[in-house]
Structures are given as structure tokens and as C-alpha cells.
C-alpha atoms as a printed R data frame, in Angstrom:
    type eleno elety resid chain resno       x       y       z
1   ATOM     1    CA   MET     A     1  71.724  87.852 113.730
2   ATOM     2    CA   THR     A     2  72.129  90.368 116.473
3   ATOM     3    CA   PHE     A     3  72.258  94.053 115.784
4   ATOM     4    CA   LYS     A     4  75.930  94.182 116.877
5   ATOM     5    CA   LEU     A     5  76.873  91.514 114.367
6   ATOM     6    CA   ILE     A     6  74.979  93.289 111.590
7   ATOM     7    CA   ARG     A     7  76.805  96.527 112.427
8   ATOM     8    CA   ARG     A     8  80.191  94.747 112.362
9   ATOM     9    CA   VAL     A     9  79.433  93.181 108.983
10  ATOM    10    CA   ALA     A    10  78.277  96.528 107.600
11  ATOM    11    CA   ALA     A    11  81.386  98.276 108.950
12  ATOM    12    CA   SER     A    12  83.633  95.592 107.453
13  ATOM    13    CA   PHE     A    13  81.912  95.896 104.076
14  ATOM    14    CA   THR     A    14  82.291  99.683 104.164
15  ATOM    15    CA   LEU     A    15  85.980  99.390 105.037
16  ATOM    16    CA   CYS     A    16  86.516  96.948 102.153
17  ATOM    17    CA   ALA     A    17  84.794  99.324  99.739
18  ATOM    18    CA   VAL     A    18  86.897 102.301 100.892
19  ATOM    19    CA   VAL     A    19  90.152 100.330 100.705
20  ATOM    20    CA   LEU     A    20  89.306  98.976  97.249
21  ATOM    21    CA   ALA     A    21  88.427 102.474  96.012
22  ATOM    22    CA   THR     A    22  91.755 103.726  97.385
23  ATOM    23    CA   ALA     A    23  93.634 100.953  95.610
24  ATOM    24    CA   MET     A    24  91.864 101.660  92.340
25  ATOM    25    CA   ALA     A    25  92.743 105.365  92.622
26  ATOM    26    CA   GLN     A    26  96.423 104.494  93.180
27  ATOM    27    CA   GLN     A    27  96.767 102.200  90.176
28  ATOM    28    CA   PRO     A    28  99.577 103.469  87.959
29  ATOM    29    CA   SER     A    29  97.895 102.480  84.674
30  ATOM    30    CA   SER     A    30  94.897 100.764  83.202
31  ATOM    31    CA   ASN     A    31  97.105  97.701  82.575
32  ATOM    32    CA   SER     A    32  97.370  97.057  86.310
33  ATOM    33    CA   THR     A    33  95.828  94.130  88.107
34  ATOM    34    CA   THR     A    34  94.495  94.577  91.646
35  ATOM    35    CA   VAL     A    35  94.077  91.603  93.954
36  ATOM    36    CA   PHE     A    36  92.390  91.533  97.352
37  ATOM    37    CA   ILE     A    37  93.867  89.347 100.086
38  ATOM    38    CA   GLN     A    38  92.523  89.027 103.621
39  ATOM    39    CA   MET     A    39  94.769  88.179 106.531
40  ATOM    40    CA   LEU     A    40  92.687  86.181 109.003
41  ATOM    41    CA   PRO     A    41  93.601  84.529 112.338
42  ATOM    42    CA   ARG     A    42  94.101  81.230 110.464
43  ATOM    43    CA   GLY     A    43  96.150  82.681 107.576
44  ATOM    44    CA   MET     A    44  95.722  84.442 104.251
45  ATOM    45    CA   ASN     A    45  92.671  84.124 102.043
46  ATOM    46    CA   PRO     A    46  92.982  83.171  99.260
47  ATOM    47    CA   PRO     A    47  96.005  80.952  99.941
48  ATOM    48    CA   GLN     A    48  96.949  81.039  96.250
49  ATOM    49    CA   LEU     A    49  96.054  83.036  93.164
50  ATOM    50    CA   THR     A    50  97.128  83.641  89.568
51  ATOM    51    CA   VAL     A    51  97.640  87.046  87.942
52  ATOM    52    CA   PRO     A    52  98.988  88.286  84.595
53  ATOM    53    CA   HIS     A    53 102.525  89.718  84.510
54  ATOM    54    CA   GLY     A    54 103.027  93.478  84.786
55  ATOM    55    CA   GLN     A    55 101.898  95.960  87.415
56  ATOM    56    CA   VAL     A    56 100.113  94.157  90.254
57  ATOM    57    CA   THR     A    57  98.584  95.987  93.203
58  ATOM    58    CA   LEU     A    58  98.217  93.880  96.342
59  ATOM    59    CA   LEU     A    59  95.465  95.077  98.620
60  ATOM    60    CA   VAL     A    60  95.871  93.255 101.944
61  ATOM    61    CA   GLN     A    61  93.231  93.668 104.631
62  ATOM    62    CA   ASN     A    62  94.383  92.761 108.155
63  ATOM    63    CA   ARG     A    63  91.519  91.019 109.945
64  ATOM    64    CA   SER     A    64  93.825  88.847 112.031
65  ATOM    65    CA   SER     A    65  93.897  90.853 115.293
66  ATOM    66    CA   ALA     A    66  97.701  90.432 115.293
67  ATOM    67    CA   PRO     A    67  99.241  93.560 116.858
68  ATOM    68    CA   ASN     A    68 102.351  93.680 114.662
69  ATOM    69    CA   VAL     A    69 102.238  92.653 111.026
70  ATOM    70    CA   THR     A    70 105.143  92.726 108.583
71  ATOM    71    CA   LEU     A    71 104.383  91.714 105.008
72  ATOM    72    CA   SER     A    72 106.973  90.813 102.411
73  ATOM    73    CA   LEU     A    73 106.791  89.543  98.853
74  ATOM    74    CA   ASN     A    74 109.501  87.128  97.735
75  ATOM    75    CA   GLN     A    75 110.097  85.469  94.392
76  ATOM    76    CA   SER     A    76 110.560  81.706  94.619
77  ATOM    77    CA   VAL     A    77 113.514  80.408  92.683
78  ATOM    78    CA   ALA     A    78 113.107  76.834  91.401
79  ATOM    79    CA   GLY     A    79 115.514  74.464  93.127
80  ATOM    80    CA   ALA     A    80 116.829  77.152  95.484
81  ATOM    81    CA   ALA     A    81 116.608  76.970  99.266
82  ATOM    82    CA   SER     A    82 115.917  80.699  99.548
83  ATOM    83    CA   ALA     A    83 113.803  83.304  97.836
84  ATOM    84    CA   THR     A    84 114.539  86.757  96.450
85  ATOM    85    CA   ALA     A    85 112.900  89.695  98.248
86  ATOM    86    CA   LEU     A    86 111.130  92.168  95.978
87  ATOM    87    CA   ASN     A    87 110.782  95.909  96.347
88  ATOM    88    CA   ASN     A    88 107.455  97.593  95.718
89  ATOM    89    CA   THR     A    89 107.240 100.596  93.389
90  ATOM    90    CA   SER     A    90 108.131 102.817  96.376
91  ATOM    91    CA   GLY     A    91 111.383 100.877  96.919
92  ATOM    92    CA   ALA     A    92 110.406  99.052 100.140
93  ATOM    93    CA   SER     A    93 111.088  95.318 100.462
94  ATOM    94    CA   SER     A    94 108.648  94.845 103.364
95  ATOM    95    CA   VAL     A    95 105.681  96.695 104.816
96  ATOM    96    CA   SER     A    96 104.900  96.951 108.529
97  ATOM    97    CA   LEU     A    97 101.363  97.609 109.727
98  ATOM    98    CA   LEU     A    98 100.898  99.294 113.068
99  ATOM    99    CA   PRO     A    99  98.141  98.022 115.408
100 ATOM   100    CA   HIS     A   100  95.683 100.686 114.177
101 ATOM   101    CA   GLN     A   101  96.367 100.004 110.474
102 ATOM   102    CA   HIS     A   102  93.953  97.579 108.863
103 ATOM   103    CA   HIS     A   103  95.153  97.474 105.275
104 ATOM   104    CA   SER     A   104  98.135  97.752 102.988
105 ATOM   105    CA   VAL     A   105  98.146  98.763  99.338
106 ATOM   106    CA   GLN     A   106 101.409  97.982  97.521
107 ATOM   107    CA   THR     A   107 102.169  97.894  93.811
108 ATOM   108    CA   TYR     A   108 104.810  95.630  92.287
109 ATOM   109    CA   SER     A   109 106.098  95.089  88.756
110 ATOM   110    CA   LEU     A   110 106.015  91.301  88.436
111 ATOM   111    CA   SER     A   111 107.444  89.101  85.721
112 ATOM   112    CA   PRO     A   112 106.288  85.505  85.179
113 ATOM   113    CA   GLY     A   113 107.116  83.199  88.064
114 ATOM   114    CA   THR     A   114 106.002  82.209  91.546
115 ATOM   115    CA   TYR     A   115 105.910  84.661  94.433
116 ATOM   116    CA   ILE     A   116 105.134  84.225  98.121
117 ATOM   117    CA   LEU     A   117 103.416  86.964 100.118
118 ATOM   118    CA   SER     A   118 104.155  86.217 103.772
119 ATOM   119    CA   GLU     A   119 103.847  87.658 107.262
120 ATOM   120    CA   SER     A   120 107.141  87.519 109.183
121 ATOM   121    CA   HIS     A   121 105.698  86.626 112.613
122 ATOM   122    CA   HIS     A   122 103.491  83.749 111.398
123 ATOM   123    CA   GLN     A   123 105.206  81.191 109.148
124 ATOM   124    CA   ASN     A   124 101.956  79.566 108.027
125 ATOM   125    CA   TRP     A   125 100.393  82.875 106.920
126 ATOM   126    CA   SER     A   126 101.210  83.070 103.234
127 ATOM   127    CA   CYS     A   127  99.692  83.464  99.792
128 ATOM   128    CA   THR     A   128 101.315  81.911  96.737
129 ATOM   129    CA   ILE     A   129 100.996  84.177  93.722
130 ATOM   130    CA   THR     A   130 101.588  82.679  90.287
131 ATOM   131    CA   VAL     A   131 102.362  85.289  87.634
132 ATOM   132    CA   GLN     A   132 101.789  84.233  84.024
């Protein structure tokens, strides 16, 4: 590996550690679950995950190089053609990241069901979250 690549990997690791520490500090209670999702040029990783019901903090790292990112979390309704938008604990139904912002930390109170975290400008960028 070249020195530049090693520096980029080290910087990325450091950023992840700082963002995770920030998310952990913002957790409302010890009963919270924190999940880490990366937004890459090919979509979200992981594409699906399962969490327990209750307070869930979504830590999304933008590594996509997309200049404008708008994230929203919607609850899928079985048999329905549309989904219900959810508000985070701050009352926002979507979160926009400016070009210089590389992460989002949002906490939601989730009941059992299926939720879709999506990016509004890229239809195939999504993460299915199953809440048990």
C-alpha cells in the first residue's frame, strides 16, 4: 500500500471512532441500540439489519461523494403502496447533509415492524431495518 492510502485508511478509521463516540454520548438511555450504516457510491452498507424495539440511534457515515444527501426513515405498511415517514426525537422527518458533512446521528423510537432508511436522490440507496 502507498503511504497516501495508509493515511486515508487511518483518517477514515479515526473519523469512524469520533463519530461512534459522539453517537454513544448522545444516547438517551442505556436501553438504546446504536447501529452504524455507511453510505457508499453503490448504496448503503449493510443493506438490511435487525434491531430490538425501543430507542434506536442511526449513525450514518456518508462515504458516497454525493454532494447533496437527504436521509429519511419510513415505516413500511404491509399491503400498502406507500410508507409512513417517521420523525426523529428532534421532530425532523428527514435529515439533509451538506457537502462538508460526513455523518448523521439521529435517534428514533421504533416499534416492531419494517422500516426503510433511504436517500432521496438515489432510489437504490436504502437500508431495510427490521425492528423486533
